[in-house]
C-alpha positions in Angstrom: -107.6 119.5 -116.8 -106.7 122.7 -114.9 -104.1 123.8 -112.3 -103.6 122.0 -109.0 -105.7 123.3 -106.1 -104.3 123.0 -102.5 -106.5 123.2 -99.4 -105.1 123.1 -95.9 -107.2 123.3 -92.8 -106.0 124.9 -89.6 -103.1 123.3 -87.8 -103.9 120.8 -85.1 -102.3 121.4 -81.7 -100.8 118.1 -80.5 -99.9 117.8 -76.9 -98.6 114.2 -77.0 -98.4 111.3 -79.4 -100.2 108.4 -77.8 -101.5 104.8 -78.3 -105.1 103.5 -78.1 -104.3 101.7 -74.7 -102.9 104.9 -73.3 -106.0 106.8 -74.3 -108.3 104.1 -72.9 -106.6 103.9 -69.5 -106.4 107.6 -69.2 -110.2 107.9 -69.6 -110.7 105.1 -67.0 -108.6 107.0 -64.5 -110.5 110.2 -65.1 -114.1 108.8 -65.1 -114.0 105.4 -63.4 -117.6 105.5 -62.2 -119.2 106.9 -65.4 -121.2 104.4 -67.6 -119.0 103.5 -70.6 -121.3 101.1 -72.4 -124.9 99.9 -72.1 -126.3 96.7 -73.7 -129.1 94.2 -73.4 -128.5 90.8 -71.9 -130.2 87.9 -73.9 -133.9 87.9 -73.4 -134.0 91.2 -71.4 -135.5 94.5 -72.5 -133.6 96.9 -70.1 -130.1 98.1 -70.8 -127.4 97.0 -68.5 -124.6 99.5 -67.9 -120.9 99.0 -67.4 -118.8 101.8 -65.9 -115.4 102.6 -67.4 -113.9 100.9 -64.4 -116.0 97.7 -65.1 -115.1 97.8 -68.7 -111.4 98.1 -67.9 -111.6 95.1 -65.6 -113.1 93.0 -68.4 -110.5 94.2 -70.9 -107.6 93.5 -68.5 -108.8 90.0 -67.7 -109.2 89.2 -71.4 -105.9 90.7 -72.4 -104.1 88.8 -69.7 -105.9 85.6 -71.0 -104.6 86.3 -74.5 -101.1 86.7 -73.2 -101.5 83.5 -71.3 -102.4 81.8 -74.6 -99.2 83.0 -76.1 -100.1 86.2 -77.8 -97.0 88.2 -78.7 -96.5 91.7 -79.8 -97.6 92.2 -83.4 -99.6 89.0 -83.5 -102.8 89.2 -85.6 -106.2 88.5 -84.0 -109.4 88.6 -86.0 -112.8 89.6 -84.8 -115.8 88.1 -86.7 -118.9 89.5 -85.1 -121.9 91.8 -85.4 -121.9 95.0 -83.3 -122.2 94.3 -79.6 -120.4 95.5 -76.5 -118.1 92.4 -76.5 -116.6 93.6 -79.8 -114.7 96.6 -78.3 -113.9 94.5 -75.2 -112.1 92.1 -77.5 -110.6 95.0 -79.5 -109.2 96.8 -76.5 -107.9 93.4 -75.1 -106.1 92.7 -78.3 -104.6 96.2 -78.4 -103.6 96.4 -74.7 -101.8 93.0 -75.1 -99.8 94.5 -78.0 -101.7 92.5 -80.7 -103.1 93.8 -83.9 -106.9 93.7 -84.5 -108.1 92.3 -87.9 -111.7 93.2 -88.6 -113.9 90.8 -90.5 -117.5 91.5 -91.6 -119.9 88.8 -90.3 -121.8 89.0 -93.6 -118.8 87.9 -95.7 -118.9 84.6 -97.5 -116.8 81.7 -96.2 -114.2 82.1 -99.0 -113.9 85.8 -98.2 -113.3 85.0 -94.5 -110.7 82.4 -95.4 -108.9 84.9 -97.6 -108.7 87.5 -94.8 -107.6 85.0 -92.2 -104.9 83.6 -94.5 -103.7 86.9 -95.8 -103.4 88.4 -92.3 -101.9 85.2 -90.8 -104.3 85.6 -87.8 -103.1 83.6 -84.8 -106.5 83.8 -83.0 -110.0 84.7 -83.9 -113.1 85.9 -81.9 -116.4 84.6 -83.3 -119.8 85.7 -82.2 -121.9 82.5 -82.3 -122.4 79.0 -83.6 -123.0 80.2 -87.1 -119.7 82.1 -87.3 -117.9 79.3 -85.5 -119.2 76.8 -88.1 -118.0 79.1 -90.8 -114.4 79.2 -89.4 -114.4 75.4 -88.7 -115.2 74.8 -92.3 -111.8 76.4 -93.3 -109.8 75.7 -90.2 -107.8 72.8 -91.7 -106.5 75.1 -94.4 -105.3 77.7 -91.8 -102.5 76.1 -89.8 -101.5 79.4 -88.3 -104.9 79.8 -86.6 -104.2 78.4 -83.2 -107.2 79.5 -81.1 -110.9 80.3 -81.6 -112.6 82.3 -78.9 -116.4 82.5 -78.9 -118.5 85.4 -77.5 -121.5 83.2 -77.0 -121.5 79.6 -75.7 -121.3 77.1 -78.5 -120.6 73.4 -79.2 -116.9 72.8 -79.3 -116.0 69.9 -81.6 -112.2 70.7 -81.5 -109.6 71.6 -78.9 -108.3 75.2 -78.6 -111.9 76.6 -78.7 -112.7 78.7 -75.7 -115.4 81.2 -74.6 -114.4 84.8 -73.8 -115.3 84.1 -70.1 -112.9 81.1 -70.1 -110.1 83.2 -71.5 -110.8 85.9 -68.9 -110.5 83.2 -66.2 -107.2 82.1 -67.6 -106.0 85.7 -67.4 -106.5 85.9 -63.7 -103.3 83.9 -63.1 -101.5 87.2 -63.8 -103.6 89.2 -61.3 -100.9 89.1 -58.7 -98.3 90.0 -61.3 -99.8 93.1 -62.9 -96.3 94.1 -64.2 -96.7 91.7 -67.1 -99.8 93.5 -68.4 -98.3 96.9 -67.8 -94.9 96.0 -69.4 -96.7 94.8 -72.6 -98.5 98.1 -73.0 -95.3 100.0 -72.4 -93.8 98.2 -75.3 -96.3 99.7 -77.7 -95.3 102.7 -79.8 -97.7 105.2 -81.4 -96.3 104.2 -84.8 -96.8 100.5 -84.2 -99.5 98.7 -86.2 -102.8 98.9 -84.5 -105.2 97.3 -86.9 -105.7 95.8 -90.4 -109.0 96.8 -91.8 -109.9 95.0 -95.1 -111.5 97.5 -97.4 -114.7 96.2 -99.1 -113.9 97.2 -102.7 -116.5 97.1 -105.4 -114.0 95.2 -107.6 -111.4 92.6 -106.9 -110.2 91.2 -103.6 -110.2 93.3 -100.4 -106.9 95.0 -99.4 -105.7 95.0 -95.9 -105.3 98.6 -94.8 -102.6 99.0 -92.2 -103.5 101.6 -89.6 -101.2 102.6 -86.7 -102.2 103.6 -83.2 -101.3 107.2 -84.0 -103.5 107.1 -87.2 -106.5 106.6 -84.9 -105.4 108.9 -82.1 -104.6 111.7 -84.5 -108.0 111.5 -86.0 -109.6 111.6 -82.5 -107.7 114.9 -81.7 -108.7 116.3 -85.0 -112.4 115.4 -84.8 -112.7 116.9 -81.3 -111.7 120.3 -82.8 -114.9 120.2 -84.9 -117.4 118.1 -82.9 -117.8 118.8 -79.2 -118.6 115.9 -76.8 -119.7 116.3 -73.2 -119.0 113.7 -70.5 -122.1 111.5 -69.9 -123.7 112.1 -73.2 -125.5 109.1 -74.7 -124.2 107.7 -78.0 -126.2 105.2 -80.0 -124.0 102.7 -81.8 -125.3 100.1 -84.3 -123.1 100.3 -87.4 -120.6 97.4 -88.0 -117.4 97.6 -86.1 -115.7 95.9 -89.0 -115.9 99.2 -90.8 -113.4 101.9 -89.7 -116.3 104.4 -89.5 -117.9 102.8 -86.4 -114.6 102.0 -84.9 -113.2 105.6 -84.9 -116.6 106.9 -83.7 -116.5 104.5 -80.8 -113.0 105.6 -79.9 -114.2 109.2 -80.1 -117.1 108.4 -77.8 -114.6 106.9 -75.3 -112.3 109.8 -75.6 -115.3 112.1 -75.1 -116.4 110.1 -72.0 -119.7 109.2 -73.4 -122.0 106.2 -72.7 -122.3 104.0 -75.8 -125.7 102.2 -76.1 -125.4 99.2 -78.4 -128.2 98.5 -80.8 -128.8 96.9 -84.2 -130.4 98.3 -87.4 -133.5 96.1 -86.9 -133.9 97.6 -83.3 -133.3 101.2 -84.2 -137.0 102.3 -84.3 -137.5 100.8 -80.9 -134.2 101.9 -79.3 -134.0 105.6 -80.4 -137.0 106.6 -78.3 -135.8 104.4 -75.4 -132.2 105.9 -75.4 -132.9 109.4 -76.7 -129.3 109.8 -77.9 -127.3 112.9 -77.7 -125.1 111.7 -80.5 -125.1 109.1 -83.2 -123.8 108.3 -86.6 -125.6 106.7 -89.5 -125.6 106.1 -93.2 -128.0 108.0 -95.5 -130.2 105.0 -96.0 -131.2 105.1 -92.3 -132.2 108.8 -92.5 -134.1 108.1 -95.7 -135.9 105.3 -93.8 -136.8 107.6 -90.9 -138.2 110.1 -93.3 -140.2 107.4 -95.1 -141.7 106.4 -91.8 -142.6 110.0 -91.1 -144.3 110.2 -94.5 -146.1 106.9 -94.0 -147.6 108.3 -90.8 -148.5 111.5 -92.5 -150.2 109.8 -95.5 -152.3 107.8 -93.1 -153.5 110.9 -91.2 -156.6 112.9 -91.9 -156.3 115.6 -94.6 -156.0 118.6 -92.2 -152.9 117.0 -90.6 -151.4 116.3 -94.0 -151.8 119.9 -95.1 -150.2 121.2 -91.8 -147.3 118.8 -92.2 -146.6 119.7 -95.9 -146.6 123.4 -95.1 -144.3 122.8 -92.1 -142.0 120.7 -94.2 -141.6 123.5 -96.7 -140.9 125.9 -93.8 -138.2 123.5 -92.5 -136.5 123.2 -95.9 -136.6 127.0 -96.4 -135.0 127.5 -93.0 -132.4 124.8 -93.5 -131.5 126.3 -96.8 -130.9 129.8 -95.3 -129.1 128.5 -92.3 -126.7 126.5 -94.5 -125.7 129.7 -96.1 -125.5 131.7 -92.9 -128.3 133.9 -94.2 -130.5 135.6 -91.5 -134.0 134.3 -92.1 -136.7 137.0 -92.6 -139.0 137.8 -89.7 -142.0 136.1 -91.3 -140.2 132.8 -91.8 -138.9 132.9 -88.2 -142.4 133.3 -87.0 -143.7 130.5 -89.2 -140.8 128.3 -88.1 -141.5 128.9 -84.4 -145.2 127.9 -84.9 -144.2 124.8 -86.8 -141.7 124.0 -84.1 -144.4 123.9 -81.5 -147.0 122.2 -83.6 -145.0 119.7 -85.7 -141.2 119.6 -85.4 -141.1 119.0 -81.6 -143.5 116.1 -81.9 -141.6 114.5 -84.8 -138.3 114.6 -82.8 -140.0 113.2 -79.7 -141.7 110.4 -81.5 -138.5 109.4 -83.2 -136.4 109.7 -80.0 -134.3 112.5 -81.5 -135.4 115.3 -79.1 -132.0 115.4 -77.4 -129.8 114.8 -80.4 -127.0 117.3 -80.6 -124.5 115.7 -83.0 -125.2 113.4 -85.9 -122.8 112.6 -88.8 -124.0 111.0 -92.0 -121.4 109.3 -94.1 -120.8 106.4 -96.4 -122.6 107.8 -99.4 -124.3 111.0 -100.5 -127.2 112.4 -98.5 -130.0 114.1 -100.5 -129.7 117.9 -100.3 -133.4 118.2 -99.9 -133.3 115.7 -97.0 -130.5 117.6 -95.3 -132.4 120.9 -95.4 -135.5 119.2 -94.0 -133.7 117.6 -91.0 -131.7 120.7 -90.2 -134.9 122.7 -90.5 -136.7 120.5 -88.0 -133.9 120.8 -85.5 -131.8 117.6 -86.3 -128.2 118.7 -87.1 -127.4 116.1 -89.7 -123.8 116.7 -90.8 -122.1 115.1 -93.8 -118.5 113.8 -93.7 -116.1 112.0 -95.9 -113.2 109.6 -95.3 -111.6 106.4 -96.3 -110.4 103.3 -94.6 -107.0 104.5 -95.7 -107.4 107.7 -93.6 -108.6 105.9 -90.4 -112.1 107.2 -90.9 -113.0 110.9 -91.5 -110.8 113.4 -93.2 -113.6 116.0 -93.8 -116.7 116.9 -91.7 -119.1 119.8 -92.1 -119.0 122.0 -89.0 -122.4 122.2 -87.2 -122.4 126.0 -87.1 -121.8 126.4 -90.9 -122.9 123.3 -92.7 -123.2 122.9 -96.5 -125.5 120.3 -97.8 -124.1 118.4 -100.9 -120.6 119.2 -99.5 -118.6 116.9 -97.4 -117.0 119.7 -95.5 -113.5 121.2 -95.2 -110.5 119.1 -94.2 -110.2 118.2 -90.5 -107.5 120.2 -88.6 -104.1 118.9 -89.4 -105.1 117.4 -92.7 -104.0 118.8 -96.0 -105.8 118.1 -99.3 -105.5 119.1 -102.9 -107.1 118.4 -106.2 -104.8 117.0 -108.8 -104.8 118.1 -112.4 -107.1 115.2 -113.3 -109.6 116.1 -110.5 -108.5 113.4 -108.1 -108.6 114.2 -104.3 -105.2 113.8 -102.7 -104.6 113.8 -98.9 -101.7 114.2 -96.5 -101.9 113.9 -92.8 -101.0 111.7 -89.8 -104.3 109.9 -90.3 -103.1 108.4 -93.6 -102.4 104.6 -93.5 -99.1 102.9 -93.4 -99.9 100.9 -96.5 -101.6 97.8 -97.8 -100.6 94.5 -96.0 -98.5 92.2 -98.1 -99.0 94.5 -101.1 -96.0 96.7 -101.6 -96.7 97.4 -105.2 -100.3 98.4 -104.5 -99.0 100.6 -101.6 -96.5 102.3 -103.9 -99.3 102.9 -106.5 -101.6 104.4 -104.0 -99.2 107.3 -103.3 -97.8 110.0 -105.5 -94.0 110.3 -105.7 -94.1 113.2 -103.2 -96.2 111.2 -100.6 -99.8 112.2 -101.3 -102.5 109.5 -100.8 -104.4 109.0 -104.0 -108.0 108.6 -102.9 -109.4 107.4 -106.2 -112.2 110.0 -105.8 -112.9 113.0 -108.1 -113.9 116.2 -106.4 -113.5 120.0 -106.1 -113.3 122.7 -103.5 -115.5 125.8 -103.4 -114.3 129.2 -102.6 -114.7 128.7 -98.8 -112.7 125.4 -98.7 -115.5 123.0 -98.6 -114.9 119.7 -100.5 -117.5 118.3 -102.9 -117.4 114.7 -104.0 -118.3 113.9 -107.6 -117.4 110.3 -108.4 -115.1 107.4 -107.9 -112.4 107.8 -110.5 -112.7 104.3 -111.8 -116.4 104.6 -112.1 -116.3 107.5 -114.6 -118.1 106.5 -117.8 -116.4 107.4 -121.1 -119.0 107.4 -123.8 -118.2 106.5 -127.4 -118.6 110.2 -128.2 -115.6 110.9 -126.0 -117.8 112.6 -123.2 -117.0 111.8 -119.6 -120.0 111.1 -117.3 -120.0 110.7 -113.5 -122.8 108.2 -112.7 -123.1 108.8 -109.0 -124.7 112.3 -109.1 -127.2 110.9 -111.6 -128.0 107.9 -109.4 -128.4 110.1 -106.4 -130.8 112.4 -108.2 -132.9 109.4 -109.5 -133.1 108.0 -105.9 -134.6 111.3 -104.7 -137.8 110.0 -106.3 -139.9 108.0 -103.9 -140.6 105.6 -106.7 -136.9 104.6 -107.1 -135.1 102.5 -104.5 -131.8 101.9 -106.4 -130.3 102.9 -109.7 -127.2 101.8 -111.5 -126.2 104.2 -114.3 -124.2 102.6 -117.1 -122.9 103.5 -120.6 -119.1 103.0 -120.8 -118.1 102.9 -124.5 -121.7 103.4 -125.5 -123.3 106.3 -127.4 -125.7 107.3 -124.6 -126.3 106.8 -120.8 -128.8 104.1 -119.6 -129.9 102.9 -116.2 -130.9 99.7 -114.4 -133.6 100.8 -111.9 -135.0 99.0 -108.9 -138.3 100.7 -108.1 -139.7 101.0 -104.7 -141.6 97.7 -104.7 -143.8 98.5 -101.8 -145.1 101.7 -103.4 -145.6 99.9 -106.7 -147.7 97.2 -105.0 -149.8 99.8 -103.3 -150.2 101.7 -106.6 -151.2 98.5 -108.4 -153.9 97.8 -105.8 -155.3 101.3 -105.9 -155.4 101.2 -109.7 -156.7 97.6 -110.1 -153.6 96.5 -111.9 -153.6 92.7 -112.0 -150.5 90.6 -111.1 -149.6 87.2 -109.8 -149.3 87.5 -106.0 -147.7 84.1 -105.7 -144.6 85.5 -107.5 -144.1 88.2 -104.9 -141.2 87.4 -102.5 -140.5 89.1 -99.2 -137.3 89.6 -97.1 -136.1 91.8 -94.3 -134.7 95.3 -94.7 -132.0 96.9 -92.5 -134.6 97.8 -89.9 -135.8 94.2 -89.7 -139.2 94.9 -91.4 -140.7 92.7 -94.1 -140.4 94.2 -97.5 -141.0 92.9 -101.0 -137.7 91.9 -102.7 -139.1 90.3 -105.9 -142.0 91.2 -108.1 -144.1 89.6 -110.9 -142.4 90.7 -114.1 -145.7 91.6 -115.7 -146.2 94.3 -113.1 -143.1 96.1 -114.3 -144.3 95.8 -117.9 -147.5 97.7 -117.1 -147.7 101.0 -119.0 -149.0 103.0 -116.0 -146.0 101.8 -113.9 -143.5 102.4 -116.6 -145.0 105.9 -116.9 -144.4 106.6 -113.2 -140.7 105.7 -113.5 -140.4 107.5 -116.8 -141.6 110.7 -115.1 -139.1 110.2 -112.3 -136.3 109.8 -114.9 -137.5 112.9 -116.8 -137.5 114.9 -113.6 -133.9 113.8 -112.8 -132.7 114.5 -116.3 -133.6 118.2 -116.0 -130.5 118.6 -113.7 -128.0 117.3 -116.2 -126.6 118.1 -119.7 -128.0 116.2 -122.6 -125.1 113.8 -122.9 -125.5 112.9 -119.1 -129.3 112.3 -119.3 -130.8 108.8 -119.1 -132.1 107.9 -122.5 -133.3 104.3 -121.7 -133.8 102.2 -118.6 -134.7 98.7 -117.6 -136.7 97.9 -114.4 -135.3 95.2 -112.2 -137.8 92.7 -110.7 -135.3 91.5 -108.1 -133.9 93.7 -105.4 -130.1 94.3 -105.4 -128.8 92.7 -102.3 -125.6 91.9 -100.4 -126.6 88.2 -100.1 -126.3 87.9 -103.9 -122.9 89.6 -103.9 -124.3 92.7 -105.6 -123.5 95.1 -102.6 -120.4 95.5 -100.6 -120.6 95.1 -96.8 -120.9 98.9 -96.7 -123.9 98.7 -99.1 -122.1 100.1 -102.2 -123.3 98.7 -105.5 -120.8 96.4 -107.3 -121.2 97.8 -110.8 -119.3 95.1 -112.5 -121.4 92.4 -110.9 -124.7 94.1 -111.8 -123.5 94.8 -115.4 -122.5 91.2 -115.8 -125.8 89.9 -114.3 -128.0 92.0 -116.5 -125.7 92.1 -119.6 -128.5 90.8 -121.9 -131.1 93.4 -120.7 -128.4 96.1 -120.9 -127.5 95.1 -124.4 -131.2 95.3 -125.4 -131.3 99.0 -124.4 -128.7 99.8 -127.1 -130.5 98.1 -130.1 
C-alpha cells in the first residue's frame, strides 16, 4: 500500500528517571501552601481547598493504613468510583505504599467488575458509596483474594473487613512515630515497576489490562510539558472519569505543573465553569458540541437583530480560525471585523460560559468537527486536539497551541517516534509505551511488531509538516462486496455535523453499498413536529438524563420517524454529507432509530465509543431491510 513513512519528533531532554511518588513529594516540598485540590463537601455550594501539604498528609495517613492492613509491594488495589478528590488520594496512597492501582469504571456492569477484580487479583478495593459496595458484595464470595473493601462514603457494613477511608487513615497513624516504614517502602519503588493496570474499554470482546509503569507516566509528563505550558496556581477543572488514562495523566500533569484542580461532574459543568473560570481543562468533543448547542439555543431565542449579529460574528470567527490554523496573516479588514466582534460578541460568550480565563484546553477521545474547531479558536478559546491510547499512558500526539491544525491530531510528542506501516497502520515507539497486557502474553506479543513497534490498530497518515491524521480503527474498515475499502468514522463524523443528527453508525461490510443507522436529534425533531403540526403519541416519548444532567428525549413515537417531512430533513443532511465522499463511500440508504444509543444498554463503551457489533446485532432485521 506504499512505502513506510517514519516521523520522529524532537528529542526529549531527560534529567532524571523518577516514580510517581517521587514527583508527588517533590511538588509538595516546592509548594506546600499552594492549593492542590478544591472540592465540594456534601450539601455545600462553596469549594473547599486542600493545600499540597494537606493533600500529602491525607495520602500519607491512608498509605500507612494500607501498609498496616498488609499491603505489600506489587499488590493490586482497585478503585471503583466516580471522579472526586478522594480518587487521587486513594491512588497516591496506593502508589506511595508500593501497590498497583487498578482502575474500574463505576458504570460497568457487575459481571464486568467481577472480571476485572478476578483478572487483576485485587487484594483490596476502594468503592465510592452504598451502590458500589452492594455491587462488590454481590460477587465477593467468588473473589477469595479480595481481603478488604474500603468505602469513600459511610455505608452499611454487613461483613467484616469493610472500612471507611477515615478508619484506614486512623489505622495508619500507628506509624506516625516510625516514618521510616513509609519512606523505606517508597525507596523500594523503581521507575520500571508496575504503577497501574488500566483496563481498556474495547468495542469488542473482554477488556484487556494494560500494564503501565511509573516511568510510562512520568515520561509522558515530561513530554507534555514541552508542548503545553503550565503556570503554578492556575486553575484546572477536572470532571472526566479517573478510570480512563486520559484524566489520570492530565491530573498528574496538573500536579506536576503546580495547579489547583477543581473537581466537578458532567452534570455540574454548566454551573461550575463560570464559578471556577478555569485556566485549563480537558474534555471530549461531545462536551464542546453541547456548549455550542447551548450558545445556539440562546441565540435562537434572541430577537432577530441579535441573531444577525451573532451569525455574522460566527463567520468572522471561523474565517479567523481557519487563517490562524495555517499561520496566514489575516487581512486588515478581517482583523478590524474580528476586533469589533470580540468586543460585541466573543468576550460576552466566553464570560457567560466561564471560559474567559481559559489558556489551555485539549479535546481528545474522538474527532472534533473542523468547523467547530475554527469557531472556538476564532472566539478566543484555544481548543487543541490530541491523540493517544491507554497503551501509551495517554497522549502520544498533541497540536501545539501556536500552530494548530484542525482535523489533525498533531505531531508526536517530544521523545516519541511514530511511523505509518505499509498497510496504513500507525506504529509507535517511546518510553510511554506499555509493558504489555496483564495475564495475556500472546496478546502482548501480537500487539508489537518483531522490531518492537506498538501496533495501535489505527489507520492514519502524516502531512508534509509531520502532523498526524487519524482515519479509522483498522478493525472497523468496511470491505464492500465490490472490493472497495470504506472508513466509516469520517462519514459518521460528517453526518453528525448536521444539527439534525445526534449519532450515526455506518455499516456495509460485505455489502454492495454503504448504509447507516441514524439517531436523529430527538429534541429538534419534537420542536419541528410541534411547529409543523405533525401529530404523534406523546405518551410514547420517554426521557432520560444527558451527560450534563439535563432531561432529554431518549425514545420517540415510531410514527414520527415515518413522517415524510422528517425523513426529508434527515435525507438532506445525508445528501449534504455525501458530497464530501466518493460514490462508493456515500450513504445510499438509512434507517432512523427511535431509541437513543446508550451506555446503559451496552451500546457504548465507558468512553462513549459505539459498539458496532452490538448495534449491528440489535438492528440486524432493520439493516437487512436496507439491502432488499
